[in-house]
N, C-alpha and C positions, 0 to 999 in steps of 0.2 A: 679243785682246780683242774681244768682240762689237761689231759695228757699232751705234752708238747712234742713228743718224739715223732708221731706220724707226720705232723706238719713240717718238722725240720727235715725229715727224710725226703719228703716231696720237694721241699725248697732246694735242697742241695743236689737233687737229681735234675733240676732244671738248668738250662743254659742261662745266659744273661750276662755276657761279658761287658766290660766297661764301655759305656756309650750305647749299649744294646740290651738294656735291663728289662725290657717288657715281659719276658717269660717269668722272671722272678717277681716283678712288680704285680703281675696279675694274680699270682698265688697269694702274695702278702695282702693285696687289697681284699680278696675274698675272705681271708681270715680276719682282717681288721674291721671290715665293714660293720659287723654287729657290736664292735667294741668301742667305736668312736662315733661322734655326732656328725662329722663331715670328713670327706676324704677327697683328695685332689692330687694332681700331678704338678710338680713345679716346672718352670720354664726349661730347666736343664734335665728333667726326667725324674727327679726325686719324688717318692711317694710321701704325701703329707696327710696325716690323720689328726684331726682336732677333737679332743675330748674336753668339753667345757667344764670349768670349775663352778663352785657354788658361791664364790665371793661376789662382792658388789663391783659392777662395771665402772671404769675399765679395769679388768683383772690383770695382774701380772701373769706371765706365762713361762713355762719351762719347756725347752726343746730337747727331746731325747733323740740323738742322731746315731743311727746304726747303718753302715753302708751295705747295700745289697748287691753291688756289682761283683763279678768274678774275674779272675785272671784267666788267660787262655792264649790262643794262638791265632795267627792270621796267615793266609796263603800269600806268598810273595812270588811264586813262580811254579811252573810245571815242566818237569824234565822226564821225558819217556814215560809219562803216566804217574810219576812220583811227585808229591807236593812238597815244595820248599816252603819254609815257615819262618815267621818271626814272632816275638812275644807281644802279647797285649797285657801290660802289667808285669809285675816282677816274678815271672815263672822261674823256678829253680831248674835250670837246664840239666843239672847233673842226674836228675831222676826221670827225665823224659823218656829215654829209650824203653820200649816195652809198654808204654802207657796207652790204653785204649782211648780213642777219641771219637767225636762226632764231627763231621764236616758239613757245614751249612752251605750246600751247593746252590748257586744262584744262576748258573748258566742257562741258556735257552733250552738246552736239552734236558734240564733237570725237572721238568714237569712231572709231579708225582714222586720225585725222588729226593727232595731237599729236606730241610730241617724243621720239625715241628716247633713252633714258637720262636723261630729265629726272626730277626728284624732286618728288612732290606735297607739299603742306603736311603730310600725314600721314606723310611719309618713305618712301612706297612707290614702287617703280620705276614709271615711266610709259613704256610701250612704244610709244606713238604716234609716228609720224614727225613732224618739225617742219613748221610752216607757214613757207615761205620768204617773206622780205620785204626791203624796202630802207628805210633811213633817208632821209627826204626833207625838203626845206624848200620853203616857197612861193617863187614868184618875187619878186624885190625889190619889184615894183610892188604886190604883195598884202600886204606886211608893213607894220606901223606905221612912220611916218616915222623914229622913233628907232631902229628895228631894221634899217634898210636898209644901214647902213655897218658894215663889220667882221664878225666871226664872228656867226652867228645864235644867239641864246640857246636853251637846251634847251626852253623853254616854247613856242617856235614850231616845233619839229621834230616829226615824226610818222613812224610806220611805215606803209607802204603794202604790203598783202599781195596786192593785185590782186583781192580778193574783193568781192562786193557787200555792202553794209552789213548786210543781214539775216543773211547767212552768217557774217560776222565776229562779230555779236552772239551767234550760236549757239555759235561755237567758242571765243571768247576771253573771259577774265575779267580784271578788275582784279586785279593781283598776279601775273599770269603772267610768267614770266621770258623774257628775250630774250638770246641769245648772238650773238657775232659769227660769221659764216659764211665769212669770207675764207679760202680754202684756203691751206695752207702752200706756199711756193715756194722752191726752191733757186736762189740767185743765184751770180754769179761770186765767186771768192775764197773758196770753201768757207764760204759764209754761208747762213743760212736766215732767211726772213721769214715772219711769220704772227702771228696773235693768240695771247695767253696764254703767250707765251714768258717773260713775267713771271708766274709764276716757274717754269714747268715746264721751262725750260732748266736751272735749278738742280736740279730733280728728276732730270733726265738726268745731270747731273754726279755726283750722289749714287749713281745707278745704276752709273756707270762705277767709282766708288769701291768699291761692293760687289762688282763683277766682279773688280776688282784683288785684293780681299781673299780671293777664293777660293783663291789660291795664296800668300797672305802670312799667316803666323801672327801673331796679335796677342794680347797679354796681356789687354787691357781688353775688356769687353763693348761692343758698338756698338749704339746705338739709331738706326736710320734712320727718320726721321719726315717724312712729307709732311703738313704742317700745314694746318688748315682756317681759313678766315675771317681770314687775315692782312690782306686788303685793307680790312676793316672794323674793324680794331682789334687784330690779333695775338691773337685770341681762342683759337684752337686750340693755339697754342704755349704759351700760359699754362697751359692745362689739362694738356697733356702733360708739360711741364717739372715741374709740381707733382706729378703722379702718378708719373712715372718717377724723379724726383730724381737726374738724372745728376750725376756728379762734375764734369764740365765740359760746356759746350755750344758747338757751332760752328754758326752760322747762315749759310746760303748764300742770297743773294738777288741780284737784278740791280742794276746801278748804271748811271749815265748814261755812255754812250760818246760819244766825240768825233764830231761830225758838223757839217753846215753850220750856221753861226751859233752854235755852242756854244763857250764859253770854255774855255781850257786848264785853268784852275784848278778848274773845277767838273765836269770830265769826265775820263774815262780812255780810253786808246787801244783801239780794237777790234782783236782778233787778237793782242794782245801779252800775253796771260795775264790771270789774275784780279787783283783788287785785294785787298790786305790792309789792313783798316780799323784806324784808331787813333782813339780818342776816349773820352768818358765811358762809353759802353756796353761798352767793350772792356777785358778784363783785360790789363794791360800785359805780364805774363809770358807769356800765351798769344800775344800779338802778337809778342813777341820770339822765341819758339820757332818760330812758323810762318815768320817772316821769315828766320831763320837757316837753316831747313830748305830753303826755296825757293832761297836763295843757294847752299847746298851742292849741291843737285840741279840747279842751273842752269835752274830753271823760271822763265821771265820773269813779272814781276808789277809792279804799280804800287801805291804807297802812297796810300791814300785817307783823308782827314781829315774826320771828322764831329764838329764842336765841340759838338753837342747830341744830341738824339734821332737815332738812325741811321735811323729810318723803316722798320725791319725787325722780324722776330720777336726780334731780339737784346734789345730792351727787355724783352719778356715773359719770356725765359729768365733774364735777368740778375737780375730781382727776384723770381723764383719762390721760394717757401719762405723759407729763410734767406739766399738769394742764391746764384747759380750762376755761377762764373767763365765768361765768355762771350767768344767771338771771332766776328767777322763777316767773311765773304769775299764779294767782289762779282764778279758776271759782267757785263762791259760789254755794254750793250744800247742800240741806237738806237731812237728814236721810241716811248718808253715810254708805256704806257696808250693805245695805238692798235691798230688791227687789222693793222698792218704793222710790228710790232716786228721787230728784226733783230739776230741774234747771229752770232758766228764759231764754227764747230764746234770749232776747235782750242782755243778758250778753255774749252769744256765739257770736253774731254778732259784738258787740263792741270789744271783744277780738280779733277776726279775723281782724277787720279793724285796730286796734292799731298795731298788728304785721306787717301788710302790710305797714303801714305808716312808721314804724321804719325801716323796711328793705329797703324801697325805699329811705330813707334819709341817708343810710350808704354810706359814701364817701370812696374813695381809701385810704385816710389818717386817717381814723377813729382810727385805732389802735395806731397811733402816740400820741393820746390824752389819751389813757388808762393808768391810774396809779392806784395803790391800794388805796391810801389815799385820794380819792376824797371826 
């Protein structure tokens, strides 16, 4: 099996905020192209790779959805050369101060100084290098009295690029995107930390699955999908599920891993395998099939209970068209929606293997056994 770590480090080093996923999509497409028979982009930007099965046409299909978009920031104003910002997706504002960032400058004066791989509002690649910056906050003495205690609100934060105000005004425009610039780092215990592991760690798991399937015959067609705009409403998954009309869908996303201050009932252990989710978004027969397979293969996992919306692309796939039987798999991750998210590499490998084994065992009559009250 090809080592997945270099690919994942490259992937999480790329920008690709929700709605502007091209930098990530290009990296994924290069990796997937030898692993699938066809590759395309959906109408809403999702990357869709088709690996054909060996069954008689028309074949059933399984869609594996892993979102590739990242959270980040957007410039809302410029004051004396400092950039005011808002969130793109669910950024945890508490940990923003001190975070290094890249500003994708699109101003007329930014020729040769913008962001590599950024996407302009017209959708064209922007080949300018980024403006480095840091998210900062005023000293407590300079804040309003009511803002001096506790985390500082986003309205009081700004980005400092180190440039003089006139130069900033030439380079930066309101609406320019800002991505985290924290480099990935390998920690002890075969773990990796960095930004955008939500959910590019799951893209890596899907890539492991596709690599496994190179030597595993499978009857069903497989749609490997890196979805767009999950962080702002599961938008890309909705479009792809409706267009592709898979027979079943498996969504892989990160979930909360146990860590300091985290309760046992709301988190899952890191390094002990993926979670298999049960709840209203989940088809019970798919849950039962995946659980039984993990037990048979002795792949460790944790049961995860989501009594309402799963907070993943699973909601979008479940209600697409006339409804698609859906399963959600979770990758435990610490420090979600920060620039120092953390995953265990063995969880990625185990998730990829479990997906491949499940796909390889899907027979032509599998859907005859699918009923809601399993």
